C-alpha positions as CSV (number, residue, x, y, z in Angstrom):
1,X,232.1,14.8,49.9
2,X,230.1,13.6,46.5
3,X,225.8,14.3,48.4
4,X,227.3,18.3,48.6
5,X,228.5,18.7,45.0
6,X,225.1,17.1,43.5
7,X,223.3,19.0,46.0
8,X,224.8,21.7,44.5
9,X,224.7,20.8,41.3
10,X,220.9,19.8,41.5
11,X,220.1,23.3,42.9
12,X,221.9,24.7,39.7
13,X,220.2,23.0,37.6
14,X,216.8,24.4,39.1
15,X,217.8,28.1,38.8
16,X,218.8,27.4,34.6
17,X,215.1,25.2,35.1
18,X,213.8,28.6,36.2
19,X,216.1,31.6,34.8
20,X,213.8,31.5,31.4
21,X,212.9,33.4,28.7
22,X,210.2,35.1,31.0
23,X,212.5,35.8,33.5
24,X,212.2,39.5,34.6
25,X,214.5,41.5,32.2
26,X,215.5,44.3,33.7
27,X,218.7,46.8,32.9
28,X,221.7,44.0,33.1
29,X,224.5,45.2,35.4
30,X,228.0,44.6,34.7
31,X,229.2,40.9,34.6
32,X,228.8,38.0,32.6
33,X,226.6,38.7,30.5
34,X,224.5,35.9,27.5
35,X,224.9,35.0,25.1
36,X,230.9,32.2,23.8
37,X,234.2,33.2,24.6
38,X,234.9,35.1,27.5
39,X,236.6,38.1,26.9
40,X,237.5,41.8,28.9
41,X,235.6,44.2,26.9
42,X,234.3,47.6,27.5
43,X,230.2,47.4,28.4
44,X,228.2,49.0,26.2
45,X,226.8,52.8,26.6
46,X,223.9,52.8,29.2
47,X,220.6,52.8,26.6
48,X,219.1,55.1,29.6
49,X,219.4,58.0,31.6
50,X,221.2,57.9,34.8
51,X,218.7,58.8,37.8
52,X,219.9,61.6,40.4
53,X,218.8,60.1,43.1
54,X,220.1,56.7,44.8
55,X,217.8,53.7,46.7
56,X,216.0,55.0,49.7
57,X,216.6,52.3,52.9
58,X,213.2,52.6,53.1
59,X,213.1,50.6,50.3
60,X,215.5,48.6,51.4
61,X,213.5,45.6,52.4
62,X,211.8,46.0,49.5
63,X,215.0,45.6,47.6
64,X,215.7,42.8,49.3
65,X,212.8,40.6,48.3
66,X,213.5,41.5,44.9
67,X,217.3,40.0,45.8
68,X,216.5,36.8,46.9
69,X,213.8,36.4,44.1
70,X,213.7,38.5,40.6
71,X,217.7,39.2,40.8
72,X,218.3,35.9,41.2
73,X,216.0,34.1,39.0
74,X,216.9,36.0,36.3
75,X,218.6,34.2,32.4
76,X,221.2,36.4,32.8
77,X,222.4,34.8,36.2
78,X,222.1,31.1,34.2
79,X,225.8,31.0,32.5
80,X,228.0,32.4,35.2
81,X,225.8,29.8,37.1
82,X,226.1,26.5,34.7
83,X,230.3,27.6,34.6
84,X,230.4,27.5,38.5
85,X,228.2,24.2,39.2
86,X,230.8,22.3,36.5
87,X,233.9,23.8,37.4
88,X,233.1,22.4,41.2
89,X,231.8,19.3,40.1
90,X,234.8,18.8,37.7
91,X,237.0,19.1,41.0
92,X,234.9,16.9,43.2
93,X,237.5,14.0,41.9
94,X,240.2,15.6,42.8
95,X,239.3,17.7,45.8
96,X,241.3,15.4,48.2
97,X,244.2,15.3,46.2
98,X,244.6,18.9,45.7
99,X,243.9,19.4,49.5
100,X,246.3,17.1,50.6
101,X,249.4,18.8,48.3
102,X,248.2,22.3,49.4
103,X,247.3,22.5,53.0
104,X,249.6,23.4,55.9
105,X,251.8,25.8,52.9
106,X,249.7,28.9,54.7
107,X,251.7,31.5,55.9
108,X,250.5,34.8,56.3
109,X,248.6,34.4,53.1
110,X,246.5,31.8,55.2
111,X,246.1,33.9,58.3
112,X,245.1,37.3,56.4
113,X,242.3,34.9,54.6
114,X,240.8,34.4,57.8
115,X,240.4,37.6,58.8
116,X,239.4,39.8,55.4
117,X,236.7,37.9,54.4
118,X,236.0,37.2,58.0
119,X,231.9,38.5,59.2
120,X,233.0,40.4,61.4
121,X,235.3,42.3,58.7
122,X,232.8,42.1,55.8
123,X,229.7,43.2,58.3
124,X,232.1,45.6,59.7
125,X,233.1,47.4,56.3
126,X,229.5,47.2,54.8
127,X,227.9,49.1,58.0
128,X,230.9,51.8,57.5
129,X,229.8,52.0,53.7
130,X,226.5,52.2,54.8
131,X,226.8,55.5,57.8
132,X,229.2,57.1,55.6
133,X,226.2,57.2,52.6
134,X,223.6,58.8,54.9
135,X,225.5,62.0,54.5
136,X,226.8,61.7,51.4
137,X,226.1,63.5,48.4
138,X,227.4,61.2,45.8
139,X,224.9,59.0,44.4
140,X,226.6,56.6,43.2
141,X,228.7,55.6,46.5
142,X,225.2,56.0,48.3
143,X,224.1,53.4,45.5
144,X,226.7,51.8,46.0
145,X,226.5,51.2,49.3
146,X,223.1,50.5,49.4
147,X,223.6,47.3,46.9
148,X,226.4,46.1,48.4
149,X,224.7,45.5,51.6
150,X,222.3,43.7,50.0
151,X,224.8,41.1,48.3
152,X,226.4,40.4,51.7
153,X,223.2,39.6,53.1
154,X,222.2,37.5,50.2
155,X,225.7,35.6,50.4
156,X,226.0,34.7,53.2
157,X,222.5,33.1,53.5
158,X,222.6,31.8,50.6
159,X,226.4,29.8,52.3
160,X,224.7,29.1,55.5
161,X,221.7,27.5,54.2
162,X,223.8,25.7,51.5
163,X,226.0,24.6,54.4
164,X,223.0,23.3,56.4
165,X,221.8,21.2,53.7
166,X,225.3,19.2,52.8
167,X,226.9,19.5,56.3
168,X,230.0,18.5,54.2
169,X,233.3,17.7,56.9
170,X,236.5,19.9,56.3
171,X,239.1,19.1,54.9
172,X,240.7,19.8,58.7
173,X,238.3,17.7,60.2
174,X,236.6,20.7,62.6
175,X,233.3,20.7,61.9
176,X,230.6,20.0,59.0
177,X,230.5,23.7,57.8
178,X,232.6,22.9,54.7
179,X,230.6,23.4,51.9
180,X,230.6,25.9,50.6
181,X,233.5,28.9,51.4
182,X,231.6,31.9,53.1
183,X,234.8,33.7,53.0
184,X,235.2,33.2,49.2
185,X,231.1,34.0,48.6
186,X,231.9,37.6,50.5
187,X,235.3,39.0,48.7
188,X,233.9,37.5,45.3
189,X,230.1,39.7,46.0
190,X,232.2,42.4,47.2
191,X,234.0,43.0,44.3
192,X,231.0,42.0,41.9
193,X,229.0,45.2,43.7
194,X,232.6,47.5,43.5
195,X,233.4,46.7,39.9
196,X,230.5,47.4,38.8
197,X,230.4,51.1,40.8
198,X,234.2,51.7,40.4
199,X,234.9,50.4,36.8
200,X,238.8,47.8,36.3
201,X,240.2,50.3,39.4
202,X,237.4,48.4,41.7
203,X,237.7,45.1,39.7
204,X,241.2,44.3,39.2
205,X,242.5,44.7,42.6
206,X,239.0,42.9,44.3
207,X,239.0,40.4,42.4
208,X,242.9,39.7,42.9
209,X,242.2,40.0,46.3
210,X,239.0,37.5,46.2
211,X,240.9,34.9,44.4
212,X,243.5,35.0,47.0
213,X,241.2,35.2,49.6
214,X,239.4,32.0,48.4
215,X,243.1,30.0,47.9
216,X,243.7,30.1,51.1
217,X,241.1,28.6,52.7
218,X,242.0,25.7,50.5
219,X,245.7,26.3,51.6
220,X,244.5,26.5,55.7
221,X,242.4,23.0,54.8
222,X,239.5,25.4,55.9
223,X,238.3,24.0,52.5
224,X,238.5,21.9,49.6
225,X,238.7,23.9,46.1
226,X,235.0,22.8,44.9
227,X,233.9,24.5,48.4
228,X,235.8,27.5,47.2
229,X,234.7,27.6,43.3
230,X,230.9,27.4,44.4
231,X,231.0,30.2,47.2
232,X,232.9,32.1,44.7
233,X,230.0,31.6,42.6
234,X,227.3,31.7,44.9
235,X,229.5,35.9,46.1
236,X,228.7,36.0,42.0
237,X,225.5,35.7,41.9
238,X,223.9,37.6,45.0
239,X,226.2,40.5,43.9
240,X,224.6,40.8,40.5
241,X,221.4,40.3,41.9
242,X,221.5,42.9,44.8
243,X,222.7,45.0,41.6
244,X,219.5,44.9,39.8
245,X,217.7,45.2,43.2
246,X,219.2,47.9,43.6
247,X,218.1,49.6,39.8
248,X,214.7,48.3,40.8
249,X,214.2,50.6,43.7
250,X,216.3,52.9,41.6
251,X,215.9,52.8,37.7
252,X,218.8,54.0,36.3
253,X,220.9,55.0,39.4
254,X,224.9,55.7,37.8
255,X,228.0,53.5,37.8
256,X,231.2,52.5,35.9
257,X,229.8,50.4,34.1
258,X,232.3,48.3,35.2
259,X,234.6,45.3,33.7
260,X,232.0,42.6,31.0
261,X,233.0,39.4,30.8
262,X,230.8,38.8,27.6
263,X,230.1,35.1,26.0
264,X,229.2,34.8,22.3
265,X,227.1,31.7,21.3
């Protein structure tokens, strides 16, 4: 358990060092934006005119490379990464105790969480939206489908790599792929991208859904609390990276602005 949390924190610190003032600056998406007290607020008016074109799938792999590199390693990613890492570390001493206290109290929530956050459901949703976007004239929808698919790929890849590196045993002992939660990562990536393009009407239900899925994975004995928090952090960062990548290949693509959580130091 300690190795898993230490690995996550060390990786977080590495990103914090790399995400310095020389990092790429692109039009910020809605989400955790530096620089203090967290507060929901409407985002500022866009400073660039909206484009009439969505990202082209011809640029898909260019955008994916951007998602994994400059999209992740920006100064804007540092605050949520630091918060997620601190939360996972804080939960580590009580992981076992909380897991034992809530394990088995799943009912319908646990079963629903297993299904909703699964790779089959998340991948199927993304693939369906991508296919639907090909015949759509809605630029926002086409950009959203493009970014969502990228966010899920980044979240899934980071989660899989971390699982292989940490090999933490699940609370139920089924295997050694506990840290972090892939279900939490996928659903938080979905919520992050959706809230950027469709605002509060997507943010409120989808972040609530993502939180319920993450909690259900703890209740079902598949994950410790720190696993769920780490997965949620990865999903959020992956979603933001994908938004930045979509902007990179189609600057000024439309969004509704979403819900912004600001930090003022």
